[in-house]
MIDREN-687151 format. One line per 8 residues: their letters; for each residue x, y, z of C-alpha. Coordinates in nm, 2 decimals, decimal comma. Each point is the difference from the previous one (the first is absolute). Layout:
N
A	X Y Z ~ ...
This chain:
419
MTLWESIG	6,29 -2,43 4,29 ~ -0,35 -0,07 0,00 ~ -0,25 -0,04 -0,28 ~ -0,19 0,27 0,18 ~ 0,30 0,23 0,03 ~ 0,11 -0,07 -0,35 ~ -0,34 0,11 -0,13 ~ -0,01 0,32 0,22
THGAASCR	0,39 0,08 -0,13 ~ -0,10 -0,02 -0,38 ~ -0,35 0,22 0,11 ~ 0,22 0,20 0,11 ~ 0,22 0,05 -0,27 ~ -0,30 0,00 -0,24 ~ -0,13 0,27 0,21 ~ 0,37 0,24 -0,06
AEPDTYRD	0,04 -0,06 -0,39 ~ 0,02 0,30 -0,21 ~ -0,29 0,03 -0,26 ~ 0,15 -0,12 -0,28 ~ 0,05 -0,35 0,10 ~ -0,32 -0,04 -0,09 ~ 0,08 0,02 -0,34 ~ 0,12 -0,37 0,05
ITMFVKSR	-0,37 -0,07 0,11 ~ -0,24 -0,19 -0,24 ~ -0,34 0,09 0,04 ~ -0,35 -0,21 -0,04 ~ -0,30 0,18 -0,12 ~ -0,34 -0,13 -0,12 ~ -0,07 0,06 -0,31 ~ -0,33 0,30 -0,06
LLTPGPTA	-0,16 0,09 -0,33 ~ -0,13 0,36 -0,02 ~ -0,04 0,00 -0,37 ~ -0,31 0,08 -0,18 ~ -0,04 -0,31 -0,15 ~ 0,10 -0,33 0,05 ~ -0,13 0,05 0,39 ~ 0,08 -0,22 0,30
VAESTRLA	-0,22 -0,26 0,05 ~ -0,12 -0,09 0,34 ~ 0,07 -0,34 0,22 ~ -0,38 -0,11 0,02 ~ 0,00 0,12 -0,40 ~ 0,30 -0,28 -0,10 ~ -0,13 -0,23 0,25 ~ -0,38 -0,03 -0,21
MAAAQPHH	0,20 -0,06 -0,31 ~ 0,21 -0,25 0,12 ~ -0,27 -0,18 0,07 ~ -0,10 -0,34 -0,22 ~ -0,10 0,12 -0,36 ~ -0,31 -0,14 -0,08 ~ -0,05 -0,08 -0,37 ~ -0,17 0,31 -0,19
RSAAFGAT	-0,24 -0,19 -0,11 ~ -0,10 -0,14 0,31 ~ -0,35 0,08 0,22 ~ 0,24 0,11 0,30 ~ 0,15 0,22 -0,24 ~ -0,27 0,11 -0,09 ~ -0,14 0,12 0,31 ~ 0,28 0,24 0,04
FKRAGELL	-0,02 0,10 -0,37 ~ -0,34 0,11 0,07 ~ 0,05 0,17 0,36 ~ 0,32 0,23 -0,14 ~ -0,28 0,15 -0,30 ~ -0,23 0,04 0,34 ~ 0,29 0,20 0,12 ~ 0,10 0,16 -0,27
RWFWDTDD	-0,34 0,13 -0,11 ~ -0,03 0,11 0,40 ~ 0,34 0,25 -0,02 ~ -0,09 0,11 -0,33 ~ -0,32 0,08 0,09 ~ -0,15 -0,15 -0,28 ~ -0,27 -0,21 -0,08 ~ 0,14 -0,10 -0,36
DVLFVSGS	0,30 -0,18 -0,04 ~ 0,34 -0,03 0,10 ~ 0,24 -0,26 -0,17 ~ 0,31 -0,12 0,10 ~ 0,23 0,00 -0,30 ~ 0,35 -0,23 0,03 ~ 0,22 0,28 -0,05 ~ 0,17 0,31 0,10
GTAGMEAA	-0,21 0,32 0,04 ~ 0,12 0,16 -0,36 ~ -0,18 -0,36 -0,11 ~ -0,29 0,13 0,18 ~ -0,01 0,30 -0,17 ~ 0,04 -0,17 -0,35 ~ -0,24 -0,25 0,05 ~ -0,27 0,28 0,10
MRTCLRAD	0,15 0,22 -0,32 ~ -0,02 -0,25 -0,21 ~ -0,35 -0,15 0,11 ~ -0,18 0,37 -0,04 ~ 0,20 0,18 -0,24 ~ -0,03 -0,06 -0,41 ~ 0,16 0,18 -0,27 ~ -0,25 0,27 -0,10
DDVVVITG	0,00 0,13 0,38 ~ 0,07 0,36 0,11 ~ 0,21 0,00 0,32 ~ 0,14 0,25 0,23 ~ 0,31 -0,12 0,21 ~ 0,07 0,20 0,33 ~ 0,40 0,00 -0,03 ~ 0,24 0,14 0,31
GKFAERWQ	0,20 -0,30 0,02 ~ 0,22 -0,34 -0,11 ~ -0,35 -0,23 0,02 ~ -0,18 0,28 -0,13 ~ 0,21 -0,01 -0,32 ~ -0,03 -0,37 -0,04 ~ -0,43 0,01 0,03 ~ 0,06 0,27 -0,33
TIAKLIGV	0,25 -0,23 -0,13 ~ -0,24 -0,32 0,03 ~ -0,31 0,17 -0,11 ~ 0,26 0,12 -0,36 ~ 0,01 -0,37 -0,04 ~ -0,34 -0,08 0,00 ~ -0,06 0,28 -0,25 ~ -0,23 0,27 0,19
QVHAVDIA	0,01 0,34 -0,07 ~ 0,21 0,16 0,34 ~ -0,07 0,34 0,14 ~ 0,28 0,03 0,23 ~ -0,11 0,27 0,27 ~ 0,40 0,07 0,13 ~ 0,05 0,00 0,32 ~ 0,39 0,11 0,16
WGDSVTRE	0,16 -0,29 0,17 ~ -0,09 0,05 0,36 ~ -0,31 0,26 -0,03 ~ -0,37 -0,13 0,06 ~ -0,21 0,02 -0,25 ~ -0,28 0,31 0,00 ~ -0,34 0,04 -0,06 ~ 0,07 0,25 -0,25
QLDAVLSR	0,29 -0,15 -0,18 ~ -0,23 -0,30 -0,06 ~ -0,28 0,16 -0,06 ~ 0,20 0,22 -0,28 ~ 0,07 -0,29 -0,22 ~ -0,33 -0,16 0,02 ~ -0,14 0,29 -0,09 ~ 0,15 -0,06 -0,38
CTKVDALV	-0,11 -0,34 -0,01 ~ -0,31 -0,04 -0,24 ~ -0,02 -0,37 0,13 ~ 0,20 -0,20 0,34 ~ -0,04 -0,39 0,02 ~ 0,21 -0,02 0,29 ~ 0,24 0,19 0,24 ~ 0,30 -0,19 0,10
MVASETST	0,20 0,17 0,39 ~ 0,22 -0,16 0,22 ~ -0,14 0,14 0,42 ~ 0,34 -0,10 0,13 ~ 0,31 0,09 -0,22 ~ 0,22 -0,24 0,13 ~ 0,29 0,17 -0,19 ~ -0,06 0,38 0,15
GAYHDPAL	-0,22 -0,07 0,36 ~ -0,22 0,23 -0,16 ~ -0,41 -0,06 0,03 ~ -0,25 0,05 -0,27 ~ -0,34 0,01 0,16 ~ -0,28 -0,27 -0,16 ~ -0,26 0,16 0,14 ~ 0,04 0,34 -0,14
VSSVLRAR	0,13 -0,12 -0,36 ~ -0,32 -0,24 -0,01 ~ -0,21 0,35 0,11 ~ 0,13 0,21 -0,32 ~ 0,00 -0,34 -0,23 ~ -0,38 -0,03 0,04 ~ -0,07 0,34 -0,03 ~ 0,13 0,04 -0,33
FPDALLMV	-0,01 -0,40 -0,12 ~ -0,22 -0,18 0,26 ~ 0,00 -0,32 -0,22 ~ 0,35 -0,05 -0,01 ~ 0,25 -0,26 0,16 ~ 0,17 0,11 0,27 ~ 0,34 -0,22 0,06 ~ 0,15 0,03 0,38
DGITAVGT	0,40 -0,15 0,03 ~ -0,04 -0,02 0,41 ~ 0,29 -0,25 -0,01 ~ 0,15 0,24 0,29 ~ -0,28 0,13 0,09 ~ -0,27 -0,23 0,07 ~ 0,05 -0,13 0,38 ~ 0,16 0,34 0,08
MDISMRRD	-0,22 0,29 -0,13 ~ -0,39 -0,03 0,04 ~ -0,13 -0,08 -0,36 ~ -0,33 -0,15 -0,07 ~ -0,13 -0,14 -0,36 ~ -0,38 0,09 0,13 ~ 0,02 0,32 0,13 ~ 0,28 0,14 -0,25
DIDVLVSG	-0,15 -0,16 -0,30 ~ 0,32 -0,17 -0,12 ~ -0,06 -0,27 -0,28 ~ 0,37 -0,17 0,05 ~ 0,17 -0,03 0,33 ~ 0,32 -0,19 0,03 ~ 0,29 -0,06 0,24 ~ 0,26 -0,29 0,07
TQKAFGLP	0,02 -0,24 0,26 ~ 0,35 0,14 0,08 ~ -0,06 0,34 0,10 ~ -0,24 0,13 0,34 ~ -0,11 -0,42 0,03 ~ 0,36 -0,13 0,09 ~ 0,02 -0,24 -0,25 ~ 0,27 -0,19 -0,22
PGGAMVGV	-0,06 0,16 -0,40 ~ -0,17 -0,14 -0,22 ~ -0,32 0,08 0,02 ~ -0,29 0,27 -0,12 ~ -0,33 0,09 0,15 ~ -0,26 0,15 -0,29 ~ -0,28 0,15 0,10 ~ -0,26 0,02 -0,34
SQRAWTRA	-0,33 0,19 0,03 ~ -0,31 -0,13 -0,22 ~ 0,06 0,34 -0,23 ~ 0,34 -0,14 -0,07 ~ -0,11 -0,34 -0,06 ~ -0,28 0,17 -0,23 ~ 0,30 0,15 -0,22 ~ 0,25 -0,31 0,01
ERPGCTAY	-0,29 -0,25 -0,19 ~ 0,08 0,21 -0,28 ~ 0,22 -0,17 -0,30 ~ 0,36 0,06 -0,04 ~ 0,14 -0,10 0,38 ~ 0,39 -0,02 -0,07 ~ 0,04 -0,24 0,32 ~ 0,01 -0,40 0,01
YLDLRRER	0,15 -0,09 0,37 ~ -0,07 0,40 0,09 ~ -0,35 -0,01 -0,08 ~ -0,21 0,04 0,28 ~ -0,33 -0,12 -0,16 ~ 0,14 -0,38 -0,02 ~ 0,08 0,11 0,34 ~ -0,34 0,14 0,13
KQTATGQS	-0,11 -0,31 -0,16 ~ 0,18 -0,25 0,18 ~ -0,03 0,16 0,36 ~ -0,36 -0,04 0,02 ~ 0,04 -0,35 0,02 ~ 0,23 0,04 0,30 ~ 0,31 -0,10 -0,21 ~ 0,27 0,21 -0,22
AYTPATPL	0,03 0,02 -0,34 ~ 0,39 -0,14 -0,01 ~ 0,21 -0,13 0,31 ~ -0,02 0,25 0,23 ~ 0,30 0,17 0,27 ~ -0,19 -0,24 0,28 ~ 0,22 0,10 0,31 ~ -0,03 0,36 -0,10
IIGLVSVL	-0,41 -0,01 -0,03 ~ 0,05 -0,24 0,38 ~ 0,24 0,26 0,10 ~ -0,24 0,25 -0,06 ~ -0,34 -0,10 0,18 ~ 0,24 -0,04 0,30 ~ 0,12 0,38 -0,06 ~ -0,42 0,11 -0,11
ETWHGVGR	-0,13 -0,21 0,31 ~ 0,19 0,23 0,23 ~ -0,08 0,32 -0,16 ~ -0,35 -0,09 -0,04 ~ 0,02 -0,07 0,44 ~ 0,12 0,37 0,00 ~ -0,16 0,17 -0,28 ~ 0,06 0,18 -0,23
ARVFEHAK	0,04 0,34 0,10 ~ 0,28 -0,15 0,29 ~ 0,17 -0,14 -0,27 ~ 0,09 0,39 -0,25 ~ 0,01 0,13 0,37 ~ 0,34 -0,19 0,09 ~ 0,10 0,08 -0,33 ~ -0,05 0,32 0,01
ALAEATRA	0,17 0,07 0,36 ~ 0,32 -0,22 -0,11 ~ 0,02 0,26 -0,31 ~ -0,02 0,30 0,18 ~ 0,26 -0,14 0,26 ~ 0,23 -0,06 -0,27 ~ -0,04 0,36 -0,17 ~ 0,04 0,20 0,38
AMQALGLE	0,32 -0,20 0,03 ~ 0,11 0,13 -0,34 ~ -0,10 0,36 0,06 ~ 0,14 0,04 0,33 ~ 0,34 -0,18 -0,11 ~ -0,01 0,31 -0,24 ~ -0,04 -0,16 -0,31 ~ -0,22 0,10 -0,29
LYPTGTPS	-0,29 -0,24 -0,12 ~ -0,04 -0,10 -0,33 ~ -0,39 0,04 -0,09 ~ -0,15 0,37 -0,09 ~ -0,35 -0,18 0,01 ~ -0,16 -0,17 0,22 ~ 0,18 -0,30 0,20 ~ -0,08 -0,36 -0,08
AALTTVKV	0,01 -0,23 0,35 ~ 0,16 -0,24 -0,19 ~ 0,32 0,15 0,02 ~ 0,19 0,31 0,09 ~ 0,26 0,17 -0,25 ~ 0,25 0,20 0,09 ~ 0,31 0,16 -0,17 ~ 0,29 -0,08 0,04
PEGLTASQ	0,31 0,23 0,19 ~ 0,19 0,21 -0,24 ~ 0,36 -0,20 -0,06 ~ -0,17 -0,33 0,06 ~ -0,15 -0,28 -0,22 ~ -0,27 -0,20 0,02 ~ 0,20 -0,32 -0,02 ~ 0,22 0,09 0,24
LRTWMRTK	-0,25 0,06 0,27 ~ -0,20 -0,30 -0,11 ~ 0,30 -0,24 0,02 ~ 0,14 0,16 0,29 ~ -0,36 -0,12 0,21 ~ -0,04 -0,30 -0,21 ~ 0,36 -0,15 0,12 ~ 0,05 0,17 0,34
AGVTVAGG	-0,35 0,04 0,13 ~ -0,19 -0,34 -0,24 ~ -0,27 0,28 -0,06 ~ -0,09 0,05 -0,35 ~ -0,19 0,28 -0,15 ~ -0,03 0,07 -0,37 ~ 0,16 0,31 -0,26 ~ -0,13 0,17 -0,23
QDDLKETV	-0,13 -0,04 -0,37 ~ 0,08 0,09 -0,33 ~ 0,19 0,36 0,08 ~ -0,05 -0,02 0,40 ~ 0,21 -0,31 -0,03 ~ 0,24 0,11 0,30 ~ -0,14 0,36 0,09 ~ -0,28 -0,13 0,20
LRFGTLGA	-0,04 -0,33 0,28 ~ -0,37 -0,14 0,01 ~ -0,10 -0,15 0,33 ~ -0,26 -0,26 0,02 ~ -0,22 0,01 0,28 ~ -0,29 -0,26 -0,17 ~ -0,02 -0,42 0,07 ~ 0,09 -0,10 0,35
TDPFDVIQ	0,19 0,25 0,11 ~ -0,11 0,13 0,38 ~ 0,08 0,32 0,16 ~ 0,30 -0,15 0,15 ~ 0,16 -0,07 -0,40 ~ -0,04 0,39 -0,08 ~ 0,18 0,05 0,32 ~ 0,32 -0,20 -0,06
GVSAFEMA	0,02 0,12 -0,38 ~ -0,03 0,33 0,14 ~ 0,28 -0,10 0,20 ~ 0,19 -0,20 -0,23 ~ 0,00 0,37 -0,33 ~ 0,08 0,23 0,32 ~ 0,41 -0,24 0,04 ~ 0,01 -0,03 -0,30
LISFGVDI	-0,03 0,43 -0,10 ~ 0,23 0,02 0,30 ~ 0,25 -0,27 -0,17 ~ 0,03 0,23 -0,32 ~ -0,01 0,31 0,20 ~ -0,35 0,11 -0,01 ~ 0,03 0,28 0,31 ~ -0,34 -0,12 0,16
QPGAGVAA	-0,16 -0,01 0,32 ~ 0,11 -0,34 0,12 ~ -0,38 -0,15 0,11 ~ -0,17 0,29 -0,10 ~ -0,20 -0,20 -0,29 ~ -0,05 -0,30 0,27 ~ -0,18 0,26 0,22 ~ -0,21 0,15 -0,26
AQEVLRSA	-0,09 -0,37 -0,16 ~ -0,10 -0,12 0,39 ~ -0,22 0,33 0,08 ~ -0,25 -0,09 -0,30 ~ 0,04 -0,38 0,09 ~ -0,05 0,04 0,33 ~ -0,33 0,21 0,01 ~ -0,10 -0,31 -0,28
LNAGEPLI	0,08 -0,24 0,23 ~ -0,21 0,13 0,31 ~ -0,31 0,10 -0,24 ~ -0,12 -0,38 0,04 ~ 0,13 -0,33 0,09 ~ 0,28 -0,14 -0,20 ~ -0,09 -0,29 -0,25 ~ 0,24 -0,26 0,12
YSP	0,11 -0,22 -0,28 ~ 0,34 -0,20 -0,10 ~ 0,24 0,17 -0,13
């Protein structure tokens, strides 16, 4: 028997094999990260960070550090300082709160999720008087809810809020909050956790009259964890100069003073700053609006897919463009579906937090995520559901996502980058 006859014989046998023989086949799959953080990192970003690292006090890195500040001010839409803090988004928020708040301040905190509760806890540790705007998890704050609390306050020094509440997938609009706050307490600080909102929603420090706006490298920027970016207004700096600051490493006044010289106060996360410049240069080339449109299309495609599969979205308020939160079908747990997707399809998504741990899944669509990552993630989710006996129409979610994404891709020339 010739080699070709042998190949042909085995090929024919393979075609006649029963379907259950696929149980003996080992599949190879790529790893895909679709969580709301950390997020996927593009190859171009990894290459930029992998280059030789200059000393953090050198002139070469000083030029990169300065450019990072210029690009951050552009994207935050402000002429004020946007500082880089080596630490997570939580470090950035705590730095802002400890730098600007004092023990005798009255601070309003909008609740409604895990991260809002974190800022409420930090505020209490600082010693301020906290006034909570209690929002149900999944809801978005309304004008009426906020004004009801503010109307009972005789003094408000600051209001702390989460724009994109990553634990629920709900969006709280800083522009709405700003308008209500300024009507009653025009000099109060508006401090915004924009950790997953910046880069996915159109937030402007200038337009929305925001005093503090924080984000993190491992979110929309598609960088590894370890860096926080903190925008601070002149009004906030004035408050920060009061006696009684409870921060040392997280004292943004110290960071601001050193940044003005072209250096950081402490040893910075140099690879992250180099990677940040790489990402922001790309964004600067296409403009802020296009960055937000990209995020919106990915989120809308994911939500359309879930609804086409007959599943219920979790947020009852305005959904965030950073992620889609969907309720797990009855009889299943988030862990079951997440484990199948990760171990069988290489796709990692997030479960819920606290009481939502096993009842929702969170699909992140930020970072270096493109339309075809979304389609692949939806396809893996469909296969997971079918594998657990959920009665869905195979391909229904993929088709719905494709419809949204096809329109988005045809709306303009896509930007091709190295994934």
